[in-house]
C-alpha positions in Angstrom: -68.7 -8.3 -67.5 -65.3 -7.8 -65.7 -64.2 -10.7 -63.7 -61.4 -10.0 -60.9 -59.2 -13.1 -60.3 -58.0 -13.9 -56.9 -54.2 -14.4 -57.0 -52.3 -15.9 -54.1 -48.5 -16.5 -54.0 -47.8 -19.6 -51.9 -44.3 -18.1 -51.0 -46.3 -15.7 -48.6 -47.9 -18.5 -46.4 -46.4 -21.9 -47.1 -43.4 -23.2 -45.1 -40.2 -24.2 -47.0 -39.6 -27.0 -44.4 -41.3 -28.4 -41.4 -38.8 -26.7 -39.1 -39.8 -23.2 -40.2 -42.1 -21.1 -38.2 -45.7 -20.8 -39.5 -46.0 -17.3 -41.4 -48.7 -15.3 -39.8 -50.2 -12.3 -41.9 -50.2 -9.2 -39.8 -52.0 -5.9 -40.3 -49.8 -3.1 -38.9 -52.5 -0.4 -38.8 -52.3 1.2 -35.3 -56.1 1.6 -35.0 -56.3 -2.4 -34.8 -53.7 -2.5 -32.0 -54.8 0.1 -29.5 -52.7 -1.4 -26.5 -49.5 -2.0 -28.4 -47.6 0.9 -26.8 -48.6 0.1 -23.2 -47.9 -3.4 -23.6 -44.4 -2.7 -25.0 -43.8 -0.2 -22.1 -44.5 -2.9 -19.5 -42.1 -5.4 -21.3 -39.4 -2.6 -21.5 -39.9 -1.8 -17.8 -39.6 -5.6 -16.9 -36.6 -6.0 -19.2 -34.9 -3.0 -17.5 -35.6 -4.4 -14.0 -34.3 -7.9 -15.1 -31.2 -6.3 -16.5 -30.3 -4.8 -13.0 -31.3 -8.1 -11.4 -28.8 -10.1 -13.4 -26.0 -7.3 -13.4 -23.2 -9.3 -11.8 -20.0 -8.0 -13.4 -17.4 -9.4 -11.2 -16.1 -12.8 -12.6 -12.7 -13.8 -10.8 -9.5 -12.4 -9.2 -6.1 -13.7 -10.2 -4.0 -14.0 -7.0 -0.4 -14.6 -6.8 1.6 -11.1 -6.8 3.3 -10.4 -3.5 3.1 -6.6 -4.0 0.7 -4.1 -5.7 0.1 -4.5 -9.5 1.6 -1.5 -11.2 1.1 -2.1 -14.9 -0.4 -4.7 -17.4 0.0 -5.6 -21.0 -2.2 -7.5 -23.5 -0.9 -10.2 -25.8 -1.5 -9.0 -29.4 -2.3 -12.4 -30.9 -3.6 -14.4 -27.9 -6.8 -13.4 -26.2 -6.3 -15.7 -23.1 -2.8 -14.3 -22.3 -2.1 -11.3 -20.2 1.0 -9.9 -18.6 1.3 -8.1 -15.2 4.1 -6.3 -13.4 4.2 -5.6 -9.8 5.8 -3.2 -7.5 8.6 -5.7 -6.2 10.0 -6.1 -9.7 8.0 -9.4 -10.4 6.3 -10.0 -13.9 3.8 -12.7 -14.2 2.0 -14.3 -17.4 -1.5 -15.3 -16.9 -3.8 -17.8 -18.8 -7.3 -16.4 -18.5 -9.1 -19.4 -19.5 -7.5 -21.6 -16.8 -7.4 -18.5 -14.6 -3.9 -19.3 -13.4 -0.4 -17.9 -13.6 1.7 -19.9 -16.1 5.1 -18.1 -15.6 6.8 -15.8 -13.1 9.9 -13.7 -13.7 11.9 -11.7 -11.2 12.5 -9.0 -13.9 13.7 -5.9 -12.1 15.0 -4.5 -8.7 12.3 -2.2 -7.5 9.0 -1.2 -9.4 8.1 -2.6 -12.9 7.2 0.9 -14.3 6.0 -0.2 -17.6 5.6 -3.2 -20.1 4.4 -3.8 -23.5 4.3 -6.9 -25.9 6.0 -6.9 -29.4 3.4 -6.5 -32.2 4.1 -10.2 -33.4 3.6 -11.6 -29.9 6.9 -13.4 -29.7 8.4 -11.3 -26.8 7.7 -8.5 -24.5 9.6 -5.5 -23.0 9.7 -4.3 -19.5 11.3 -1.2 -17.8 12.0 -0.7 -14.1 13.5 1.5 -11.4 16.9 -0.1 -11.9 17.4 2.0 -15.1 17.0 -1.0 -17.4 15.1 -2.0 -20.4 14.7 -5.7 -20.8 13.4 -8.0 -23.6 12.0 -11.3 -22.7 10.6 -14.4 -24.7 6.9 -14.9 -24.5 7.4 -18.7 -24.2 8.7 -20.4 -21.1 12.3 -21.5 -21.1 13.2 -25.1 -22.1 14.0 -27.6 -19.4 17.4 -26.8 -17.8 17.4 -23.3 -19.4 17.8 -20.2 -17.0 15.2 -17.5 -17.0 17.1 -14.7 -18.7 16.3 -11.7 -20.8 17.2 -11.7 -24.6 18.5 -8.2 -24.4 19.3 -5.8 -21.7 19.7 -2.1 -22.2 21.2 0.0 -19.3 20.1 3.6 -19.4 21.3 6.7 -17.5 18.0 7.5 -15.9 15.0 5.7 -14.4 12.4 4.8 -17.2 8.8 5.4 -16.3 7.1 3.9 -19.3 7.5 2.0 -22.5 5.3 1.3 -25.6 6.1 -0.7 -28.9 5.3 0.4 -32.5 2.4 -1.4 -33.9 4.1 -2.5 -37.1 7.9 -2.1 -37.0 10.6 -3.2 -34.5 10.7 0.3 -32.8 9.9 1.0 -29.2 9.8 4.3 -27.3 10.6 4.8 -23.5 10.0 7.9 -21.4 11.5 9.2 -18.3 13.8 12.3 -18.1 13.3 12.4 -21.9 11.5 10.6 -24.7 13.8 8.0 -26.4 13.0 6.1 -29.6 14.9 2.7 -30.0 15.6 0.4 -32.6 15.4 -3.3 -31.2 18.8 -4.0 -32.9 20.8 -1.1 -31.3 21.7 -0.3 -27.6 21.6 3.4 -28.0 18.3 5.4 -28.9 17.7 6.6 -32.6 16.6 9.8 -31.3 15.7 11.6 -28.0 13.0 14.2 -27.9 12.4 16.7 -25.1 10.2 19.7 -24.6 10.4 21.1 -21.2 12.4 20.0 -18.2 10.1 17.6 -16.1 9.9 13.9 -16.2 7.5 12.1 -18.7 4.9 9.8 -17.1 3.8 7.7 -20.0 4.1 7.3 -23.9 1.6 5.7 -26.3 2.0 5.0 -30.1 -1.1 5.6 -32.2 -2.4 2.4 -33.5 -3.7 3.8 -36.9 -1.1 6.7 -37.8 1.7 4.5 -36.4 4.2 7.2 -36.7 2.5 9.5 -34.1 3.2 9.4 -30.5 1.6 11.1 -27.4 3.2 11.6 -24.0 2.2 13.1 -20.5 4.8 15.0 -18.5 4.7 16.1 -14.8 4.6 19.7 -15.7 0.9 19.3 -16.8 1.7 18.9 -20.5 0.4 16.5 -23.1 3.1 16.5 -25.9 2.4 14.9 -29.4 5.4 13.8 -31.6 6.0 12.6 -35.1 8.6 10.1 -35.6 9.4 11.3 -39.1 10.5 14.5 -37.6 13.2 15.2 -34.9 11.1 17.7 -33.0 7.8 17.5 -31.1 4.5 18.6 -33.0 2.5 20.6 -30.4 1.6 20.4 -26.7 -1.4 21.3 -24.6 -1.1 22.5 -21.0 -3.9 21.7 -18.5 -4.7 23.0 -15.1 -3.4 19.7 -13.5 -1.1 16.8 -14.3 -2.2 14.0 -16.7 -1.3 10.6 -15.6 -1.8 8.7 -18.9 -3.5 8.9 -22.3 -4.9 6.3 -24.8 -5.5 6.6 -28.5 -8.8 5.7 -30.0 -8.3 2.6 -32.1 -10.8 3.5 -34.6 -10.3 7.2 -35.1 -6.8 8.2 -35.8 -6.7 11.7 -34.3 -8.9 11.1 -31.2 -7.2 10.3 -27.7 -8.4 10.5 -24.1 -6.2 11.8 -21.2 -6.6 10.6 -17.5 -6.1 13.7 -15.3 -5.4 14.4 -11.6 -8.5 16.7 -11.4 -10.9 13.7 -11.3 -11.8 14.2 -15.0 -11.0 12.6 -18.3 -10.6 14.6 -21.4 -11.2 13.4 -25.0 -9.1 15.5 -27.5 -9.0 15.8 -31.3 -5.2 16.3 -31.8 -6.0 18.7 -34.7 -8.0 21.1 -32.5 -6.3 21.0 -29.0 -7.8 24.5 -28.0 -10.8 22.7 -26.3 -11.5 18.9 -25.6 -14.1 17.2 -27.6 -15.7 15.9 -24.4 -15.0 16.2 -20.6 -15.9 13.0 -18.8 -16.7 13.6 -15.1 -17.7 11.1 -12.4 -14.5 10.1 -10.5 -14.1 11.5 -7.2 -10.4 11.1 -7.0 -7.5 11.3 -9.5 -7.8 9.1 -12.5 -4.6 6.8 -12.9 -5.2 4.9 -16.2 -7.4 4.6 -19.2 -8.0 2.0 -21.9 -10.2 2.0 -25.0 -12.4 -0.9 -26.1 -11.6 -2.4 -29.5 -14.8 -0.8 -31.1 -13.5 2.6 -30.1 -17.0 3.5 -28.8 -16.2 3.2 -25.0 -13.3 3.4 -22.7 -12.7 2.3 -19.1 -10.9 4.4 -16.6 -9.2 3.3 -13.2 -9.2 5.7 -10.4 -7.6 6.3 -6.9 -11.2 6.3 -5.4 -11.1 2.5 -5.6 -13.4 2.0 -8.6 -13.4 1.7 -12.3 -15.9 3.4 -14.8 -17.0 2.6 -18.3 -17.6 5.8 -20.4 -19.1 6.1 -23.8 -16.9 8.3 -25.8 -19.6 10.8 -26.6 -21.1 11.1 -23.0 -19.9 13.1 -20.2 -21.0 10.5 -17.4 -20.2 7.0 -17.0 -22.7 4.1 -18.0 -21.1 1.8 -15.4 -19.1 1.8 -12.3 -17.4 -1.4 -10.7 -16.0 -1.7 -7.3 -15.7 -4.5 -4.6 -15.1 -4.2 -0.9 -11.7 -5.3 -0.8 -10.5 -3.5 -4.0 -8.1 -0.5 -3.1 -6.6 2.2 -5.3 -6.8 0.8 -8.9 -3.6 1.6 -10.8 -4.0 0.0 -14.1 -6.7 -1.3 -16.4 -7.1 -3.1 -19.7 -10.1 -3.9 -22.0 -9.6 -7.2 -23.8 -9.2 -7.5 -27.6 -12.5 -9.4 -27.9 -14.5 -6.5 -26.2 -16.1 -8.8 -23.7 -14.0 -8.3 -20.5 -12.1 -5.8 -18.4 -9.1 -6.4 -16.4 -8.0 -4.2 -13.5 -4.8 -4.4 -11.2 -4.8 -2.6 -7.9 -2.8 -1.9 -4.7 -3.8 -4.9 -2.8 -1.9 -7.4 -5.1 -4.9 -8.6 -7.1 -5.9 -8.7 -10.7 -9.7 -8.6 -11.1 -11.7 -9.8 -14.3 -15.0 -8.1 -15.1 -17.7 -8.3 -17.8 -17.8 -5.3 -20.0 -21.5 -5.6 -20.1 -22.6 -6.3 -16.6 -25.6 -8.2 -17.2 -24.5 -10.2 -20.2 -25.0 -14.0 -20.0 -21.8 -16.0 -20.7 -21.8 -19.2 -22.7 -23.8 -20.4 -25.8 -27.2 -18.8 -26.3 -30.0 -20.6 -28.1 -31.6 -18.8 -31.1 -34.7 -18.1 -29.3 -32.7 -16.6 -26.4 -30.7 -14.4 -28.7 -34.0 -13.1 -30.5 -35.6 -12.3 -26.9 -32.3 -10.4 -25.8 -32.3 -8.3 -29.0 -36.0 -7.6 -28.8 -35.6 -6.5 -25.0 -32.7 -4.4 -26.0 -34.8 -2.5 -28.6 -37.6 -2.0 -26.2 -35.1 -0.5 -23.8 -33.7 1.8 -26.4 -37.2 2.8 -27.3 -38.4 3.7 -23.9 -35.0 4.9 -22.4 -36.2 8.4 -21.8 -39.3 7.4 -19.7 -38.7 8.6 -16.2 -39.5 5.3 -14.5 -37.3 3.3 -16.9 -34.5 5.8 -16.8 -34.4 5.9 -13.1 -34.1 2.0 -12.8 -31.5 2.0 -15.6 -29.3 4.6 -14.0 -29.5 3.5 -10.5 -26.1 2.2 -9.0 -25.2 1.2 -5.5 -22.0 3.0 -4.5 -19.6 2.7 -1.6 -20.3 5.0 1.2 -17.1 7.1 0.8 -17.7 7.6 -3.1 -21.4 8.5 -2.4 -20.4 11.1 0.3 -17.7 12.6 -1.9 -19.9 12.9 -4.8 -22.5 14.8 -2.4 -19.7 17.1 -1.2 -18.5 17.9 -4.6 -22.0 18.6 -5.9 -22.3 21.3 -3.1 -18.9 22.7 -4.0 -19.8 22.9 -7.6 -23.1 24.6 -6.9 -21.5 27.2 -4.5 -18.9 28.0 -7.1 -21.5 28.4 -9.7 -23.5 30.7 -7.4 -20.5 32.9 -6.5 -19.8 33.3 -10.2 -23.4 34.4 -10.9 -23.3 36.9 -8.0 -19.9 38.2 -9.3 -21.4 38.7 -12.7 -24.6 40.3 -11.4 -22.5 42.9 -9.5 -19.9 43.7 -12.2 -19.9 45.7 -15.2 -21.5 43.9 -18.2 -19.0 41.7 -20.1 -16.2 42.0 -17.3 -16.8 38.6 -16.1 -17.0 36.4 -19.3 -18.8 33.0 -19.6 -16.1 30.0 -19.8 -17.5 26.7 -21.0 -16.6 23.6 -18.9 -14.6 22.3 -21.9 -12.3 25.5 -22.1 -12.1 25.9 -18.3 -9.2 23.5 -17.7 -7.0 24.3 -20.8 -4.2 26.7 -19.8 -2.4 27.0 -23.2 -1.8 25.2 -26.5 1.8 25.5 -27.8 2.8 24.7 -31.4 
């Protein structure tokens, strides 16, 4: 006779300590759980509705400037420190945890056109309309000391932007031409130019640190290599690019903020067409900044709003605005990936949550588990029409709403006109041009 012995492993059902949850055996056979999907759908719907209920992204505004905020810079070592420059030449250093200004410097006569912190965080540089580049200490002066720059470089033309190298004591300024400076010298190491127009902004690549990108008023985006004395290549767009930002995780990817209301993400190895065209703004895009993860970026626009775009999507996942916020000139994503700072015309710096419905503060383990569960449910059912409609709905200011409607009509009219022209022309005489290639005029190497 064959005897079958029952064997039970106590690890499967016995708790290690009294604090552990009781282990419950579960059969995952779908036939035994016929209402599992409808139940999860209801939970996903409720989670999506609650996300929109708790979406309150605005945290605070930092008041103190007497003129419009023109530029901002992040401290490379301290999360709580941020620097801002105004149109009256004033520079302020803010403590974000206390939400107050800790230092004010009258740095320039006229606009502060650009600012950047040194990679070690001990000092920062500013450029202004008074044709000077100034280096300042990050710490406040001692009692009795005067507020004076460490170095001042007097240039021949107005500088419109500045950026510091990520690892070496080298910085680049732009204006009439692009100059690369050593911190110890008062004359540039080398000057680069390609074309005859003024350059709006310059940015060092955070990974391949010898690479630079710049935007010029003659609609060019020019790429440079510091190891060579000549520019690498340039791409000419339909309209002017205001600024660009490099992806901190992918060395060759950068996003350009353009006057034609769009943002273009390029791979610098293939400039013939952008990787993605990001369309949602209804006015010129003035600034762009990447999140530290490199998966998203935030853009500031003349249409009085800021938008958050995923890198691989053509439309924004979030739009932030307030009644009092005017044209947003500058925007920064903090280094901990939690917050967004924007500076606008009406003298305010505003602090926003990067994730609108995120709960701030310490979360209990059960709270964390519930949030993760809800997030997975929302991802699972994200394409269901009801859930998608609730998740995508955003209240917009009337001006933006009307402009979006107007642009939709104009786009539809252009498409209809092109279809008619193609229908009544010889086959092949009116070619199909994709949205990505439509805005590229030329690539010059």
